[in-house]
N, C-alpha and C positions, 0 to 999 in steps of 0.2 A: 424938894426940887421937882419941877414939872417933869412928868414921865417922858413927854415928847422931847424936852431939852436933854434929858439923860441919854436917850437913844441917839440923838444927833451928835452929842459929844463922843459917845462910844464909837460911832461910825467914823468920826474924824480921826480918833486915835488909831483905829484899824487901818485907815488909809495911810496915815503917817508912818505907821510901823511897816506896812507893805512897801512904801516908797523907800524907806531906810534900808530894808533888807535887800531890795533890788540894787540900790546904790552901792552896797557893800559887797555884793556877790558878782556884779557884772562890770568889774574894772577892766577896761580894754588893755590889751598887751601892746603898748605903744612902741613903735619901732625906734631903735637907737635911743632908748631912754636913759637918762642920768638922774640919780636921786639927789636929795638935798645935800648929801655928803660928797658928791662928785663921783660916785661909783656907778659903773655901768650895770644896768639891770635889764632883764627880759631879752627879747629877741633883737639881734643886731645883724645888720648887713654892711659889709665894707664894699664901697663902690669906687671904681676908678674914675678919674685919674688920681694919682698920688705920687709924690716925689719918689717914694720907694716901691712903686708898682709899675715899672716901665713895661711897655709892650701891650698893655691893655687899652682897649678902645674906650672912648669917653662913655661913662655910664655903665661899663661892664661890671658884672658881679665878680668880686674877688674871693670873698669868703662869707660864710653866714653861720650863725649858731646862737646859743643863749649864754647870758651872763647871770650870775647870782652873787650879789655883794662884790661886784667888780672882778669876779673870777669866772673863767670859762667852765661851763658844766654841760654834760651830755654830749651829743654828737655835733661836731663841727665839720663843715664841708668847705674845701678850698677848690678853686677852679683855675684851669689853664686859660691863657688869653683867648684860645679858640672856643671857650665855653664848656669844654669837657671837664669832668671832675678830676681834680689833681689828687685830693686826699679826703678820707673820711676818718676822723680821729675822735675817740671818746675821751672826755675830760672829767676829772673829779677835782673840785676845788682848785681849778686853774692848772692842773698838771695832767699830762697824758696818762691815762690808766684805763686799761680794757682793750677791746678789739680795735683794730685799725686796718685800713687799706690805703695803698697809694696806687696811682694810675699813670701810665704813659700818656703823652699828649694825644695819642691815637684813641684813647679810651680803654685800652686793654689794661688789665690788672698788672701792676709792677711788683708789688709785694703785699703780703698780708700776714698778720700775726697779732700778738698781744703785747702791750706795753705796761710796765709797772714803773711809773715815774720816768726814769731815764734809761730803762733797760728792756730788752726783749725777754719775754718769758714764754715757755711752752712751745707750741708748734709755730714754725716760721716757714713760709713759702715765698720764693722769689721766682719771677718769670722773665724769660727773654722777651725782647720787644715783639717777636712774632707770636707770642702767646704760649709758647712751649715752656714747661717747667724748667727752671735753671738751678734752684737750690731747694733742698728739703732738709731743714735743720730742726733740732730740738734744743731749747735753752732751759736751764734750771731756774729756780726762783731768784738766784743771784745774778741772772743775766749772762751766765757762762754756758757755752755750748757743752752739752752732756748727752751722750747717747749716739745712736747711728746717724751719720750725716751723709747726704748724697748730693752730688752735683750732676747736671745733665748738659749734654751738648744741645746746640740750637735746633737740631733735628728731633730732639726728644729722647735720644739714646742716653743711657746711663754713662756718665763720664768718670766719676770717682765715687767709691763707697768706702767708708772708714768709720770705725768706732772712736769716739772722743770721750775722755773722762776729765771733767773739770777743765775744759778748754784745751786739752792736749791729746794728740793722737795716741792711741794705745791699741796694739793688736795689728791686724792685717789691713793694709790699704790696697785696694784694687783699682787700677785705672784702665779705662776702655777707650778704644778709638771710636770715631763718630759712626762707624759701620758696625759697632757691637763686638769687635774683637778685643780679647784681653790683651792689654799692652804692657802693664807693669804690676808686679806684686812686691809690696814693701812691708817690712815689719817695723813697728814702732813700739817703744817702751817709754812711757811718760814724756811723749813728745819728741823723743830722739830716735832717729832712724837707725836700724841695725843693718848696716851696709852688707854684712856677710850673708844675711838672709833675705836680701832684696835683689830683684833683678828685673830687667826689661825683657819681656818675652818676645816683643817685636819692636823694631825701631820706631821712633816717633815719626809719624807721617809728615811729609813736607808738603807745603801748599803748591809749589811748582818745582819741577825737576830741572833747576838751572844752577849754574855756577855763579857764586857771588863774587863780585868785583871787590878785592881787598881794599880798594880805594873808595868804595861806596860809602855814603854817609852812615855813620854809626847811629844806633838807636838813641833818640834824645832821652834826657833824664826825665823821670816821672815828675809831672807838674804838681805843685802843692794842692791844686784843685782836684787831682785824681785820687780816688780812694777805693779800697776794697769794701765789701759789704759784709759786716758781721764777723769777719775773720781778720787776723793780723796779716799784713803784707809780708810776703816771703822774698827776701832779697835774692835767695837762690832757690827757685822752685816755681811752681805753676801759680799764676795769679789771673784774676779777672778784675780789671780796674774800671771805675765809672767816673764820668764827669759830674759837674754840679747838677745837671739835669738827670742824673742817674742813668745815662746812656752808656753802653759799653764803649770805653775809649782804648783799652789795650787788653789783649788776651793771649796767653801763651806762657812759655818757660822763660824765666828771668835768671840772669847771672849778674851778681854784684849790683843788684838793684835796677838793672836795665833789661829791656826786652831782648831776648836772645833768639828764640824761635817762636814766631807768632805773628799777630796782626795788630795794626793801629787803625782806628776808625776816625773818620772826619765827617762832620755834619755841617750843613749850611744854616743860615739864620732861621729857617723855618723848622729846623730839627730833622731834616731829611739826610740820610746817609749819602755822601757824595764820593767818598774814597776809602778804600781799604788797602793799606800798605803792608807788604809782606817783608818780614825781617828774618834773616837766617844767619846764624853765627854772629849775631849782634849787629849786622849791617843790612841796609836796605837792599832788597832783592827784586823789587818790582811791585806793580799794583795788581791786586786780585780783581777778577770780574765780579761786579755787584749783581747778584741775582734778585728776582722779585721777592724771594723769601728774606734776603738780607734787608730789603727796604721796608718790610712790614714792622 
């Protein structure tokens, strides 16, 4: 064969090989792609409106992340209607696993920790809407609280400190007032309080020094949408309850499942705090003054 013809054929083969290599290595990451089996693949964005995405403006980004074989993988971000980040959750094979953060609509961190499928593991931190630390927990690999657990007042002062073993209080519990004074010391054994070795060092502080009208409206029942976070609700004891948007809805001492001494919080359609109701002895005692710190 002619030498010139051989060189020409060789050059064509090199060019074809180069084009094939480029075609196989430069596949674009198409947005919202579905493969031939109907599985979601690659990078996806969920855009409003949608029948199950009320409150979002037309074209607003609701969430984004990657799929592999129809399952979520890696970091997924979800957004509030105002555009601020709502959550950052790590997925493996479609299930939450790894570090995560959730945020209030204001943009401040709400909670952070690690998930293993359907349970918290390791260090867990939750914050008040004003940015102050609210809970400092430790979970074991089974998703049960285990170790020293701490609660904090909205002003940042330590509220409760207790050791927990396999989800049950064990040892000494100390409760403090919002100004840092020791209020209660209680002894627990396997989740059961030892009343003989427990005492209030100072009385529970009242929000207002007023007499409660015995005919005043009693505290309403806890709504099905209200829930505690990471701990079981105490029908007789101190609780912090949250609504569906994880805003504080009730906080204080409960008796027979109803708020006895504490506050109820009400928010408007924009998520702003509009009312704080004081309850004493299980009955409405008046409204508290809402401060700038409360609104944060």
